[in-house]
MIKERO-339909 format. One record per residue (C-alpha): residue in one letter; x, y, z. Coordinates in steps of 0.25 Angstrom, whole numbers, plus 5000, padded with zeros to 4 digits. Example, Ala and Ser with C-alpha at 12.3 -4.5 7.8 and 13.67 -1.06 7.14 Angstrom:
// MIKERO-339909
<"a" <5049 4982 5031>>
<"s" <5055 4996 5029>>
// end
This chain:
// MIKERO-339909
<"m" <5000 5000 5000>>
<"t" <5012 5010 5003>>
<"f" <5016 5009 4988>>
<"a" <5002 5012 4983>>
<"l" <5001 5024 4992>>
<"i" <5014 5029 4987>>
<"l" <5008 5027 4973>>
<"i" <4996 5035 4977>>
<"a" <5005 5046 4982>>
<"i" <5013 5046 4969>>
<"c" <4999 5047 4962>>
<"v" <4995 5059 4970>>
<"i" <5008 5066 4967>>
<"l" <5008 5064 4952>>
<"s" <4994 5068 4951>>
<"a" <4996 5081 4959>>
<"i" <5009 5084 4950>>
<"g" <5001 5081 4938>>
<"q" <4990 5090 4941>>
<"v" <4999 5102 4944>>
<"l" <5007 5099 4931>>
<"m" <4994 5100 4923>>
<"k" <4990 5112 4930>>
<"i" <5004 5119 4927>>
<"g" <5001 5115 4912>>
<"m" <4987 5120 4912>>
<"n" <4992 5133 4918>>
<"q" <5002 5134 4906>>
<"i" <4990 5132 4896>>
<"g" <4980 5141 4903>>
<"e" <4966 5141 4908>>
<"i" <4955 5133 4900>>
<"t" <4942 5140 4903>>
<"n" <4933 5133 4893>>
<"i" <4930 5120 4885>>
<"h" <4935 5127 4872>>
<"q" <4948 5129 4878>>
<"l" <4949 5115 4884>>
<"l" <4946 5109 4871>>
<"n" <4955 5118 4863>>
<"f" <4966 5110 4856>>
<"r" <4977 5120 4859>>
<"v" <4973 5119 4874>>
<"m" <4973 5104 4874>>
<"f" <4986 5103 4867>>
<"s" <4992 5113 4877>>
<"m" <4987 5105 4888>>
<"f" <4992 5091 4883>>
<"t" <5006 5097 4878>>
<"n" <5009 5104 4891>>
<"l" <5020 5098 4898>>
<"f" <5015 5100 4912>>
<"i" <5001 5094 4908>>
<"i" <5008 5082 4902>>
<"a" <5017 5080 4914>>
<"g" <5004 5081 4923>>
<"i" <4997 5070 4914>>
<"l" <5010 5061 4915>>
<"c" <5009 5063 4930>>
<"f" <4994 5058 4930>>
<"m" <4998 5046 4921>>
<"v" <5009 5041 4930>>
<"q" <5000 5044 4942>>
<"l" <4989 5035 4935>>
<"v" <4999 5023 4934>>
<"i" <5003 5025 4949>>
<"w" <4989 5026 4953>>
<"l" <4985 5013 4946>>
<"a" <4997 5006 4954>>
<"a" <4992 5011 4967>>
<"m" <4978 5006 4963>>
<"s" <4983 4992 4962>>
<"t" <4984 4991 4977>>
<"l" <4975 5002 4984>>
<"s" <4960 5003 4984>>
<"i" <4955 5015 4976>>
<"s" <4947 5020 4988>>
<"f" <4960 5022 4995>>
<"m" <4968 5027 4984>>
<"y" <4959 5038 4978>>
<"p" <4957 5046 4990>>
<"l" <4972 5047 4992>>
<"a" <4973 5052 4978>>
<"s" <4966 5064 4982>>
<"l" <4979 5069 4988>>
<"v" <4982 5074 4974>>
<"y" <4973 5085 4977>>
<"v" <4981 5090 4989>>
<"l" <4994 5088 4982>>
<"t" <4990 5095 4969>>
<"a" <4986 5107 4977>>
<"i" <4999 5107 4985>>
<"i" <5007 5106 4972>>
<"a" <4998 5117 4965>>
<"l" <5000 5126 4977>>
<"v" <5016 5124 4977>>
<"f" <5018 5124 4962>>
<"l" <5006 5132 4956>>
<"h" <5005 5141 4967>>
<"e" <4990 5138 4968>>
<"e" <4982 5143 4980>>
<"i" <4975 5133 4989>>
<"s" <4964 5138 4997>>
<"l" <4962 5134 5012>>
<"i" <4949 5126 5008>>
<"r" <4958 5118 4998>>
<"w" <4968 5115 5008>>
<"a" <4957 5110 5017>>
<"g" <4952 5101 5006>>
<"m" <4965 5096 5004>>
<"f" <4967 5093 5019>>
<"l" <4954 5085 5018>>
<"v" <4959 5077 5006>>
<"v" <4972 5074 5014>>
<"g" <4964 5070 5026>>
<"g" <4955 5061 5017>>
<"c" <4967 5054 5011>>
<"f" <4972 5052 5026>>
<"l" <4959 5045 5029>>
<"v" <4960 5036 5017>>
<"g" <4974 5033 5020>>
<"q" <4970 5028 5034>>
<"s" <4960 5018 5028>>
// end
């Protein structure tokens, strides 16, 4: 079980890094405010050729393989709640590297997520 928990931790880290990398890429591309922009070929081409977005997608691909390995030994009802730690880690990485502001209410929510993960870990 220890090995599987390490795999889950790696998944959480890779997912958080992937999200932040894709956010950096989208910051370079700019805001998409309507469906016409989203479906625009140039916008889509920019999204899928941006190196940060590609790196984020690669993080997700590696994370998927590791997640499947962890699934082979742990129950999904145990694993999936622990995956919610990615919300907390992503917010912290965004705070540090993207200088995003996190309100007190968001911190409170993240605290509850961590508490829930602690309870799941005790089961």
